[in-house]
C-alpha positions, 0 to 999 in steps of 0.5 A: 532459453537463456535470457542473458540480455541486461536491462537498461537503466530506463527499464529498471527505473520503470520497473521500480516506479511500477513496483512503488506505485503498486505498493502505494496503491495497496497501502491506499486499499488498506486504509479504505478497507481496513479503516474507512469502511468500519468507521462508515459502518459503525456510523451508520449502524442501526440500534445504537451499535456504533462499536469500532474495532480499534485493534483492527483499525491499528493493524490496518493503519500499521499495514498501510504505513509499512506498505508506504514505506516499502514503496519509498524503499523501492524508489530509492533503488532507482538507478541514475541514468 
């Protein structure tokens, strides 16, 4: 089956918005799971074990920033009607 029908500008833009929102939600998850959760865990840890994995935090912050930038680039690929 051959799908040769071109998609409209509106469809293209909606797909780009969905892609951008997916990247942005994923960046939010990276901050929540990789940064907020370890900080909360170390805050409420028993027996004065309040170590926070700094390298891990930096990795998740970097990942979140990269995903947010990908979302912005995705929005820039939208077409004018």
